[in-house]
N, C-alpha and C positions, 0 to 999 in steps of 0.2 A: 735138409740140412743146410744147403745154400741159402735159402730164405732166411732160416735162424741165424746165420752168420751176418747176413745183411741187417737183420733186426737188432743184433747185439751192437753192431758198428753204428747204427743210427742211435742207439740210446747212450752209447758211450760218447758220442759226439755232443748229445743234448746235455748228459751229466757234466762233461767237461766245460760245456758253455756256461751252465748254470753255476759251477764251481768258480769259474772265473769272476763272474759277477759278484758271487758271495766274497770272494778273496780281495778283490781290486776296488768295487764301488765304495764301500765302507772307508777305505784308504783315502780317497779323493776328499771325502768330507771330514776327515779327522781334525783338520786345522780349525774347522769351524765349531768343533767340540759337540757335534750332533751324534748322539748315541747311535751305534751301529744297528740297534734294533729298529729304529725310525727310519734309518736309510735302507735297510732290507724290506722293511714294510712297504715304503713308497716304490722301492724298486720292484717289488712283487705286483704292485698295482699296476705299473707301467708295462711289464712284459706278460702279464696275465691276460686271460681272453676278455676281460672287461676294460683293459687299457689299450696300449698300443697294439697288442697282440703279437709281440715279437716272438713268443713261443711258436705262434701259429705260423709266422714268416719263416722261422727255422725248420718247422716240420715240412713245410712245402718246398724248402731248398733241398730237403734230403730226399726228395722223390725221385732224384737220379739214381738212388739204390734200389729202386723198384719197389717201395713201399707205399701203401696208401698214407697220406699226410695225416689223415683223420686218426689213423692207427696210432702213429707216432705221438701225436698231440694228446690223446686220451691216456695212453699208458705214460707219457712224460708227466701228466698232471697226477696220475695215480702214484707214480714213483715219488713226486715232491710230497704229497700229502701223506704218504706212507712213513717217508723219512721224518716229516713234521710231526707225526704222531709219536714216533720215537723220540723225537726231541723234547716233546712235552713231557714225557715220562723222566727224561733226564733232567730237565729244567726243575720239576717239581721235586725229584729226589736230591738234586744238589742243594735246593732250598731247605729241604730237611735236614741235610748234613751240615749245613752252615749254622743251624740253630743252635743257640747256647743260653742255657737258663741259669748260669753261674750266679749272677747278681740279684736273682729273683726276690731272695729275702730282704735284701737292702732297698730294694725300690718297690716293694710290695703294693704301696698306696697308689703312686702314680701309674704303675703298670696297670692296677685293676681299674682304675678310672678310665685310663686311656683305652684299654682293651675292650671294656663294655660300651663306652660312650662313642668311640670312633668305629665300633661296628653297628650298634644300634641305630643311631642317628642317620648316617648315609644308607643303611639298609632300608630303614623307613622312607627315605628321600626317594631311592631308586624305586621301591614299591609304588609310591604315589606317583612318580613320573610315568612309569608304565601304566598304571592304573587309569591316569588321566587320558591317555590315548586308547588303551585296550582294556576296558573295564571287566571283560568276563574271561580273561586268560589267566588263571592262578599260576600255572608253571611259568609263563613269561614273567610274571611279576616276582616271583621269588627268583628267578634268574637274574633279572634286573637289580633285584636287591642284593644278591651275592656279588654282582659286578662292582656295585657301588660300595659294598663293604670290605672289599679286598683292597690291600695295599701293595705297593711294588717294592718288595724286598731289595730288589737289585737296584732301585734307584736311593732307597733310605741308607743301605749299607755304605756305599761310596760317599755319600755327602756327609755322613757323620764321621766317617774315617778322615776324610779330607779336611773337616773343621776341627779334628783333633777332639772330638766329643766322646769318643768310644769309652773312655774310662771315667766318664761322669755319671752321676745319677739321673742327669737328664738324657743322655745319650742311650743308656742301658734301658731306660724305662721304654724310650721310643722303639728301640730294637727289639725287645721282648714283646712288647704289645703288638707289633708289627706282625711277628709270628703267630701269636695266639689270635689275633684278628684274622690272619690268612686261614688258620684252621678252621675258624667258624665260617668264614666264606664258602671254603670248599665243602664243608658238611652242607651248608644251604644250597650250593650247587648240586651236589648229589641227590637231595631231596627233590628239587625242582625238576631234574631230568627224570628221576623214577615216577614222578607224578605224571609227567608228559608220556612216558612210555605206557603207564597204566591206562591213560585217557585215549591213547591212539591204538590199543589193542582192538583187532577186529576191523579197523577201517580198511577201507581199500587202499592197497598200495603199502601198507604198514609194514615195516621190517622188525622182525623180532631179533632181540640182542642176546647175549649170553645169560642176561639176568633171568634167575629162577622166577622172579615175580612176573615176568613176561608170560609164563605158561601156568600162573595160578589166577583162577577167577577173583576179580576184585571184589565180588560180593561176599566172599569169605571174610574179608576184614570189616566190612560194614563201614562205620565211621571211624574205625581204629587203624586205618592203615597208615596215616602219617605217624602217630606215635609209634607203631609197630616197626616201621622202616628207620624212624629215628634211633629206636634202641638196638636194632640190628646194625646200623651204621656205627654207634657209639661202641657196641661190642666188638665189632670187626676192627675198628681202629685201637682198641685197647689190647685185644688178642695178638693183632698183627704187630705191633710195636714189641710186645713181649717176645713173642716167636721169633721175630727178626733179630731183635738184640741178643736172644740166647744161641740161635743158630750162628750169628757173626762171630759171638765170643767163642764158641766151639771150633768154628772154622780156622779162627785166628790162631788157636791153640795146635790144632791138628796139622794144619799147612805150614804153619811157621813164617819164614821170611820169603817164601816164594811169593812176591808180591803179584805177578802176573796170574798165578793160579788163584789167589785171593780175589782179584778184581773179577775174574771170571765167575767164580762162586757167588760173590757179592750181586753181580749182574743177575745170575740165575735166580737168588732170593728175591730181588726187586721184582723180576717179572712174574714169579710165582704170587708174589703179594698182590700185584696189580691184577693178575688173572683172578684171584680168589675174590678180589673186590668186585670185579666185573661180574662174577657168577652170582653176587649178592645185589647186584643193581647199583654199585658204588662205583662212581666214576673214576677213570684211571688216574686223575690228578690226585685223588685222596690216597689211593693205594701207594703211588709213587711218593708222596709227602711223607705218609707214615713211614714207609720203608727207609727213606732218608734218615728220619728222626731215630728210627732203631738202630741204624748203623752208625749214626753220629757219635756216640760214646765209644763204640767198638774202635773206630778208625782213629779216634783222638786218643785212646788209651795205648795205642800201638806206638805212640811217639814218632811216627814217621809220616810226613807229608806226602809220600809218594804214591800212596793209594789214592787219596783225595785228588791229587793232581792228575793222576791217570783218568780218574772218572771225569774229571772236570775237562780234560783234554778231549776225550770222546763227546762230551755233551756240548761244551761251548764252541768247540773247534769244528766239529763235523756236524752233528745233528741238530743242535738248537737254530742255527742259520736256517735250516730249512723249515722250521716251524714258522718262523716270521715271514719268510718268503712265500710260504703257502697262505698265511693269513692274508697278506696283501694280494694275492692273485685271486682270493675269494671275494675281494671287495669290489663293489660295483659303484663307482663314483659318477657314472653317466646319469643316475637318477637323483643325484645329490640335491640339485636345485630346480628339479622340476616342478615342484609343488611346494605351496607354503607349509604343508604338513611336514615335508622332510626338514625344513629350516627349523620349524618350531621344536620338533623333536629333538635336533641338535641342540638348540638353545636351551631348552628344559633340562636336556642330559648334562650339559656342561656347567650351567649355572647351578642346578641342583646338587651335583656331586661336589663342586669347589665349595659352595657355600656351607654344606652339611660337614664336610670333612673339615674346614677351617674352624668353624664354629664347634664342633664336637672337640677338637684338639685344644682349643682354646679354654673351653669350660673345664675339660678334664685336668689340664695342668693347673689351672687357676684355683680348682678344689683341691689340688695337692700342694698348694702353697707357693707354686712358681710365679714369676712375674707375667705380666700381659704380654710383652715382647717375647718371652721364651714359650709362652702359651701359643702366641702366633705362630712361631717357628715350628713348634710341634704340629700343629694344624696343617702347616703348609708341607711338611715332610710326608704327610699322609695323602697328599692331593694327587701326585703322579700315579697314573695308572697305565701300566705297561705290561709286562710279561704275562703274569697270572691273569690280569683282566682280558687281555687279547685272546688268551688260550681258552679261557671260559667262554668268550663271546664266539669263537670259532666253534666249540662244540655246540653251543646253542644254535649256531646257523646250520650245521651239519644235520642237527636233529629237528630242524624247522621251527625251533623255538624262538628264533629271532628272525625278523623280517630284514630286507636289505636295508629299509630305512633305519631301523635301531642298530643293526651292524655297523653301518656307516658312521651312525652318531658315536658309536664306542671307538671306532678308529679316530675319528676327528678328535674326541676326548682325550685319547692316548697321546696324540701329537700335541695339541694345545696345552696339556698339564705337564708333559714330560720336559720339554725344552726350556720354559721360562722359570720353572719353580725352584731348581737348585740355586740358579743365580739370584733369585729373589731372596730366598733364605740367607745367603751371602751378605746380600746388601742390607738387610734388616738387622743382621749381627754386627755389620760395621756401622751403619748409621746411628743405632741406638747404643753402640759400644757395650754390647751385653757381655756379661762377664759369668761365665759357666763354673769358675772354680769354686764359687760358694755352694754350688750343689755337688762339687766333687766328694770323693771320699777315698780314703786310703784302703777302704775295704776292697779294695782291689778291683781289679780290673776285669770289666767285661771285655774279653779279648776277642777281636774280629780278625780273622785271617788277613795276612798282609794282602797288598793289592795284587789281584789276579786278573787273568784274561777276561773274566766276566765282567770287571769294571768297565772295560771297553765295550762289551757287547750289550750289556743291559742297562 
């Protein structure tokens, strides 16, 4: 009993120390307008086992409590990773909750072009980059394709809101296509993860997941596994959306104005949706995003922002910071410049993504009748790779699908694309005096929630 008390005290000290870092370090960099995600990412690199090892130092200092430092270190890492996984669920759920398709009819053409082209061209570029270095790893190639295809909703939303473009056809098209492209990228992620699981079945040291496909002989499917799994994934998404929406509406009627009870029930529905997806081999990011989409109309129809605010508070204030801290702690920059291969992977990744994103956005908007300047802005807005990309990369690393070289390349990509791009978009709009009112419409407004805490975080 005494030992348990000492263990509790040790982990309490570790948790308070980590929380102090999460609360204070981003504040120090706020004046430089560096996103908190990047600050937490770099902080995780510094305190993690591959950085300065501050967590190891803290664990050693706590040895006066009579606890083995290695026990404190390993359990602390487990705690950070577990909270980070919950943060990932909340991050994707909130992304789904924020999706709004009200203007889809009025911007059908640019949305269609943007969705298709900013998904396919970057996905092909990501596939080609990975194939260039590792030609015989299909799951890795598909994973890299999904990383390139994803957009950073958390960067696009604040930029469009700040530039007052949310009520224009241009802004609506970019926002809606961002959500659609993200759905496509997480489906591709789910497919790549399941193929990797199927390939690793029976290998020494392979760990089975909750997925039923881990317990079925792959020979049963023959050459039909990929289309069969894709059908299962799409069917799951459709049914999950409908069921979550119906359950949410029923709960809203039965529970009424008890917001705390509603939040608790919604959290239960989200977790069940995620668990059902995991049982079908569909990664938790897909289930969480679909659960958010299903609850989106329910929350908005209630006419109260309190429920969304409470979910947002749990996510962005408590759990999501641990997600990016844990991603940083998994990064090993010690091997970054050890060989020319590492540098070439980073260069191919950064140039391949930026080139494919800018070109696809530019062509899509030109085909839709927008000017070159506006097309360039649209392409640049899809460039930042942050929350969803980092989360998917962390999943790939955990499953052994991404080596340290490729994982580090994604970290570098996130940093170099997130910091300069929003300012570059502002510069182009001011330099070329772009006027978006000609693309505006009174057909109203694609309403984006007012500035919230997540603008600071993501």
